[in-house]
C-alpha positions in Angstrom: 35.4 6.7 -0.3 36.4 3.4 -1.8 35.1 2.9 -5.3 33.4 -0.3 -4.3 31.4 1.5 -1.6 30.7 4.3 -4.0 29.2 1.9 -6.5 26.7 0.6 -3.9 25.7 4.2 -2.9 25.9 6.2 -6.1 22.7 5.1 -7.8 20.5 5.1 -4.8 21.8 8.1 -2.9 23.6 10.6 -5.2 20.7 10.9 -7.5 18.0 10.2 -5.0 14.5 11.3 -5.6 11.3 9.6 -4.6 7.8 10.1 -5.9 6.0 11.2 -9.1 3.5 14.0 -8.8 0.6 13.7 -6.3 -2.8 14.7 -7.6 -5.2 16.7 -5.6 -4.2 19.0 -2.7 -1.5 21.6 -3.1 2.1 21.7 -1.9 2.9 24.3 0.8 6.7 24.0 0.7 9.3 22.8 3.1 9.3 26.1 5.0 6.1 25.2 6.7 8.0 22.3 8.4 10.8 24.6 9.6 9.5 25.7 13.0 12.0 24.6 15.7 9.1 23.2 17.7 8.0 21.1 14.7 10.7 19.6 12.4 13.3 22.4 12.3 15.1 21.7 15.6 18.9 21.5 15.6 20.7 18.2 15.4 21.8 16.9 18.8 25.3 17.4 20.1 27.3 14.2 20.6 29.0 15.9 23.6 25.7 17.0 25.2 22.9 14.6 24.0 19.4 15.8 24.6 17.2 13.1 26.3 14.1 14.8 24.9 15.3 14.8 21.3 13.6 12.6 18.7 14.8 12.2 15.1 11.5 13.6 13.6 12.2 16.9 15.5 15.1 17.6 13.1 13.6 16.1 9.9 13.6 19.4 8.0 17.0 20.4 9.4 18.4 17.1 8.0 16.6 17.6 4.6 18.3 21.0 4.0 21.7 19.5 4.9 22.6 18.0 1.5 25.4 16.0 3.1 22.7 14.0 5.0 19.7 13.9 2.7 20.4 13.9 -1.1 16.7 14.6 -1.8 17.2 18.3 -1.2 19.8 18.6 -4.1 17.8 16.4 -6.5 17.0 19.4 -8.8 20.4 20.9 -8.5 21.9 17.7 -9.7 20.3 18.4 -13.1 22.3 21.7 -13.2 25.7 20.1 -12.7 28.1 19.4 -15.5 27.3 15.7 -15.2 23.6 16.2 -15.3 23.8 18.5 -18.3 26.1 16.0 -20.1 23.6 13.2 -19.6 20.8 15.4 -21.0 22.9 16.6 -23.9 23.5 13.0 -25.1 19.7 12.7 -25.2 19.1 16.0 -26.9 17.1 17.4 -24.0 17.3 20.0 -21.3 17.7 18.3 -17.9 15.8 21.0 -16.0 12.9 21.0 -18.5 12.4 17.4 -19.6 10.0 15.0 -17.8 12.5 12.3 -18.3 14.6 13.9 -15.6 12.0 15.9 -13.7 9.7 12.9 -13.0 12.2 11.9 -10.2 14.5 14.9 -9.6 11.7 17.4 -9.3 8.3 15.7 -9.6 5.5 17.9 -10.8 3.3 19.3 -8.0 0.6 21.8 -7.7 1.6 24.7 -5.4 -1.0 25.8 -2.9 -2.0 29.4 -3.2 -0.9 30.0 0.4 2.4 28.1 0.0 5.9 28.7 -1.2 6.6 25.5 -3.0 8.6 25.8 -6.3 10.0 23.2 -8.7 13.6 24.0 -7.9 13.1 22.7 -4.4 13.6 19.3 -5.9 12.2 16.4 -3.8 10.7 17.8 -0.7 9.0 16.6 2.5 5.7 16.6 0.7 6.8 14.4 -2.1 7.3 11.6 0.4 4.6 12.5 3.0 1.9 13.9 0.6 0.8 17.4 -0.3 0.1 19.1 3.0 -2.5 21.7 2.1 -5.4 19.7 3.6 -3.6 18.1 6.6 -0.9 20.4 7.9 -3.1 22.1 10.5 -4.2 18.8 11.9 -0.7 17.5 11.8 0.4 20.3 14.2 -2.1 19.3 16.8 -1.4 17.1 19.9 -3.8 14.4 18.9 -2.3 13.9 15.4 -1.2 10.3 16.1 -4.8 9.3 16.9 -6.4 10.9 13.9 -3.8 10.8 11.2 -5.5 7.9 9.4 -8.4 10.2 8.7 -6.1 12.2 6.5 -5.0 9.4 4.2 -7.8 10.4 1.8 -6.8 14.0 2.0 -3.2 13.6 0.7 -1.3 12.4 3.7 0.8 9.3 2.8 0.9 6.4 5.2 4.7 5.6 5.4 4.0 3.7 8.6 2.7 1.0 6.3 6.0 -0.6 5.2 4.6 -1.9 2.0 3.3 1.5 1.0 6.6 3.0 2.1 8.5 0.6 -0.1 6.3 1.4 -3.1 6.7 5.1 -2.4 10.5 4.8 -2.7 10.6 2.2 -5.4 8.8 4.4 -7.9 12.0 6.2 -8.6 14.6 3.9 -7.2 14.1 0.7 -9.2 12.9 1.3 -12.7 14.7 3.8 -14.9 14.4 4.9 -18.5 17.1 2.9 -20.3 18.0 5.8 -22.5 19.1 7.7 -19.4 21.4 4.9 -18.3 22.8 4.7 -21.8 23.6 8.4 -21.5 25.6 7.9 -18.3 23.2 8.0 -15.4 24.3 5.7 -12.6 22.4 2.4 -12.5 19.9 1.9 -9.7 20.2 -0.5 -6.8 17.3 -0.6 -4.4 17.5 -1.8 -0.7 15.0 -0.1 1.6 16.9 -0.4 4.9 20.2 0.8 3.5 18.5 3.7 1.8 16.9 4.9 5.0 20.1 4.9 7.1 21.7 7.8 5.3 18.8 10.2 5.8 16.7 8.6 8.5 14.6 11.1 10.4 12.2 8.8 12.1 12.3 5.8 14.5 10.4 2.7 13.4 10.4 1.4 17.0 9.0 4.5 18.8 5.4 3.3 18.7 6.1 -0.3 19.6 6.3 -1.7 23.1 9.7 -1.5 24.8 11.9 -4.5 24.0 10.2 -5.3 20.7 12.2 -7.0 18.0 13.7 -4.9 15.3 11.5 -3.8 12.4 14.4 -3.8 10.0 14.0 -7.5 8.8 10.3 -6.9 8.0 11.2 -3.7 6.1 14.0 -5.5 4.3 11.7 -8.3 3.3 8.9 -6.1 2.0 11.4 -3.9 0.2 12.8 -6.8 -1.7 9.4 -8.0 -2.8 8.6 -4.5 -3.9 11.9 -4.2 -5.7 11.3 -7.4 -7.6 7.7 -6.3 -8.5 9.0 -3.0 -9.9 11.8 -4.5 -11.8 9.4 -7.0 -13.4 7.0 -4.1 -14.2 9.9 -2.4 -16.0 10.6 -5.7 -17.9 6.9 -5.9 -18.9 6.8 -2.3 -20.1 9.9 -2.8 -22.2 8.6 -6.0 -23.6 5.4 -4.2 -24.7 7.5 -1.6 -26.6 7.4 -1.4 -30.4 11.1 -2.4 -30.6 11.1 -5.4 -28.3 14.8 -5.8 -27.5 15.5 -2.2 -28.5 18.8 -2.6 -30.4 19.5 0.6 -32.3 16.5 2.3 -30.6 18.3 5.5 -29.9 19.9 6.7 -33.1 21.5 9.8 -31.5 24.0 7.5 -29.7 25.3 5.8 -32.8 28.3 8.1 -33.3 29.4 8.2 -29.6 31.1 4.9 -29.1 28.3 4.2 -26.6 28.5 0.5 -26.0 25.9 0.8 -23.3 23.2 1.4 -25.9 23.8 -1.7 -27.9 22.4 -4.4 -25.8 19.0 -5.8 -25.1 16.7 -3.8 -22.9 14.5 -6.6 -21.7 17.5 -8.7 -20.9 18.8 -5.7 -19.0 15.7 -5.5 -16.9 15.9 -9.2 -16.2 19.4 -8.9 -14.8 18.3 -6.1 -12.5 15.3 -8.2 -11.3 17.5 -11.2 -10.6 19.2 -9.7 -7.6 15.8 -9.1 -6.0 14.6 -12.6 -7.0 17.5 -14.1 -5.0 16.6 -12.0 -2.0 12.9 -12.8 -2.2 13.9 -16.5 -2.2 15.7 -15.8 1.1 12.6 -14.0 2.4 10.5 -17.1 1.8 13.1 -19.2 3.4 12.3 -17.3 6.6 8.6 -16.8 6.5 6.9 -19.0 3.9 9.1 -21.9 2.9 6.2 -23.7 1.1 6.0 -20.9 -1.4 9.6 -21.0 -2.6 8.8 -23.6 -5.3 6.0 -21.3 -6.7 8.4 -18.3 -6.7 11.0 -20.4 -8.6 8.5 -21.6 -11.1 7.2 -18.1 -11.9 10.8 -16.8 -12.2 11.9 -19.6 -14.4 8.9 -18.9 -16.6 9.9 -15.3 -17.0 13.5 -16.3 -17.8 12.4 -18.8 -20.4 9.9 -16.3 -22.0 12.3 -13.4 -22.5 14.2 -14.8 -25.5 11.0 -16.3 -26.8 8.7 -13.4 -27.7 7.6 -10.0 -26.3 4.1 -11.2 -25.6 5.3 -14.2 -23.7 7.8 -12.1 -21.7 5.1 -9.6 -20.8 2.5 -12.2 -19.9 4.9 -14.1 -17.6 6.2 -10.9 -16.0 2.7 -9.6 -15.4 1.7 -12.9 -13.8 4.6 -12.7 -11.4 3.9 -9.1 -10.6 0.4 -10.1 -9.6 1.6 -13.0 -7.4 4.1 -10.8 -5.6 1.4 -8.2 -4.9 -0.5 -11.0 -3.1 2.6 -12.1 -1.3 3.2 -8.6 0.1 -0.1 -8.9 2.1 1.1 -12.2 3.6 4.2 -10.9 5.2 3.6 -10.0 8.8 6.2 -8.9 11.4 9.3 -11.0 10.9 10.7 -12.4 14.1 14.2 -13.3 15.1 14.0 -17.0 14.1 12.7 -16.0 10.7 15.5 -13.4 10.4 18.1 -16.0 11.1 16.7 -18.3 8.5 16.7 -15.5 5.9 20.3 -14.6 6.8 21.4 -18.2 6.6 19.8 -18.5 3.1 21.6 -15.3 1.9 25.0 -16.4 3.1 24.6 -20.0 1.8 23.7 -18.8 -1.8 27.1 -17.7 -3.0 27.3 -20.0 -6.0 24.0 -18.6 -7.3 24.3 -15.0 -6.4 27.9 -14.6 -7.6 26.9 -15.2 -11.2 27.6 -12.3 -13.5 26.0 -13.0 -16.9 27.5 -11.2 -19.9 25.0 -10.4 -22.6 25.6 -11.4 -26.2 27.0 -8.6 -28.3 26.6 -7.9 -32.0 27.9 -4.7 -33.4 25.4 -2.5 -35.0 26.0 -1.5 -38.7 25.5 2.1 -37.8 27.7 2.1 -34.7 31.5 2.9 -34.8 32.2 0.7 -31.8 34.9 -1.5 -33.2 37.0 -2.6 -30.2 35.0 -3.6 -27.2 38.2 -4.8 -25.4 39.4 -1.2 -25.1 36.2 0.0 -23.4 35.6 0.0 -19.6 33.7 -2.9 -18.2 30.0 -2.0 -18.3 28.1 -1.6 -15.1 25.8 -4.4 -15.9 28.6 -6.9 -15.5 27.0 -8.0 -12.2 23.3 -9.0 -11.9 22.6 -7.3 -8.6 22.9 -10.5 -6.5 26.3 -9.7 -5.0 25.3 -6.1 -4.0 22.0 -7.3 -2.6 23.7 -10.0 -0.6 26.1 -7.6 1.0 23.3 -5.2 1.9 21.1 -8.0 3.2 23.7 -9.0 5.7 24.0 -5.4 6.8 20.2 -5.2 7.3 19.7 -8.7 8.9 22.9 -9.5 10.8 22.5 -7.5 14.0 18.8 -8.3 14.5 19.5 -12.0 13.8 22.7 -12.7 15.9 23.5 -9.4 17.8 27.1 -8.8 18.6 28.2 -11.9 16.8 28.1 -9.8 13.7 31.5 -8.3 14.7 33.2 -11.6 14.0 32.4 -11.2 10.3 33.6 -7.6 9.8 36.7 -8.6 7.9 34.8 -10.9 5.6 32.3 -8.1 4.8 35.2 -5.8 3.9 36.6 -8.4 1.6 33.1 -8.9 0.1 32.7 -5.2 -0.5 36.0 -5.1 -2.3 35.0 -8.1 -4.4 31.7 -6.6 -5.7 33.2 -3.5 -7.2 31.4 -3.4 -10.5 34.5 -2.3 -12.3 36.6 -5.2 -11.1 34.2 -7.8 -9.9 35.8 -10.9 -8.3 33.1 -13.6 -8.2 35.1 -16.3 -6.5 36.3 -13.8 -3.8 32.8 -12.7 -3.3 31.5 -16.2 -2.9 34.3 -17.2 -0.5 33.8 -14.2 1.7 30.1 -14.7 1.8 30.6 -18.3 2.9 33.1 -17.3 5.5 30.8 -14.7 6.9 28.0 -17.2 7.0 30.0 -19.7 8.9 30.7 -17.2 11.7 27.1 -16.0 11.9 25.3 -19.4 12.3 
């Protein structure tokens, strides 16, 4: 795999894990989903496709195949040399510390009749809810008609795209900065792209034949949720006792760890910026009149961050609240709105190509003396370039159909340009503009 492609996938897929612990009912374990007549059917043959096969029939089969769904190896990742090295830098045991387990093996109560264990990692029930109180009903023929009755009994409503986005974002947006400083891949959240690598459902199967794609709606809500969660992270860091957190982690001081010696709140702001640019594109498609309000709130956060922790937290919290209201205003996105969103993304190269470098001042206790000899840090980009590329992948086919094929070479050039280790901003902007011209 090209390094540029790996950069887009590594954070979201190779360390993939979804939801913190569910309270209440117990977990039964993935084995209860394994019956071939339920979710344990074999994957279809390309040579002899089965017309009666549906993706959900092989959901558990896909989960146990770690080449398809990384969730199944989430716990095992902690036992690898890389996982142990990250934990060692922090002075913890990866398989014991909540810093790691909260996403790689979220705590869960095992049902007395189940076979769930922590080492299973991120299982079906971490995404769909602890099954103790709904599994029997789930196996009955009238499940679709009555499933809403079980939301209060642990079943999670992933058919609600906003709830699905929040479900995934809990572990795929915010991350403990100390873990990143120790070498964990950074996170990059895009809901449509995340689904494609392990998709075991069909969002169109309950809609009338010929309905417009659900991907643009899912993309839009995923971006709003991504921005909300990144701003929550900013708010939490701003509320910390060491606001910008320089020299917060003393155990890194002797390890030439340049990652540690920058400002945590600024770091969260950079991560949020990519989602902000995409939410601006969302509003270009579905609520143009609210773009000025979005920009005003964002500019307030940007201005507050260097001012004071209380101001940063206040502005971030205000924007989080506004985005929560915005989520409820996004209905089904139609083709015209999708085209407007796509046009906004491809026309925003001069804004989204920016890669802000943070100010650096060497700590008195650090032995980092020659920054020029160190590799370019991952935060060289703000997230805008990666998010722009992924947006085109999510929106292009629904917006303009087969005309997407005309921009294939431009997308390859763009992917090469946004390699974090050798980012080429002008090449990115030029390829984005070239793609946009062919997709109008």
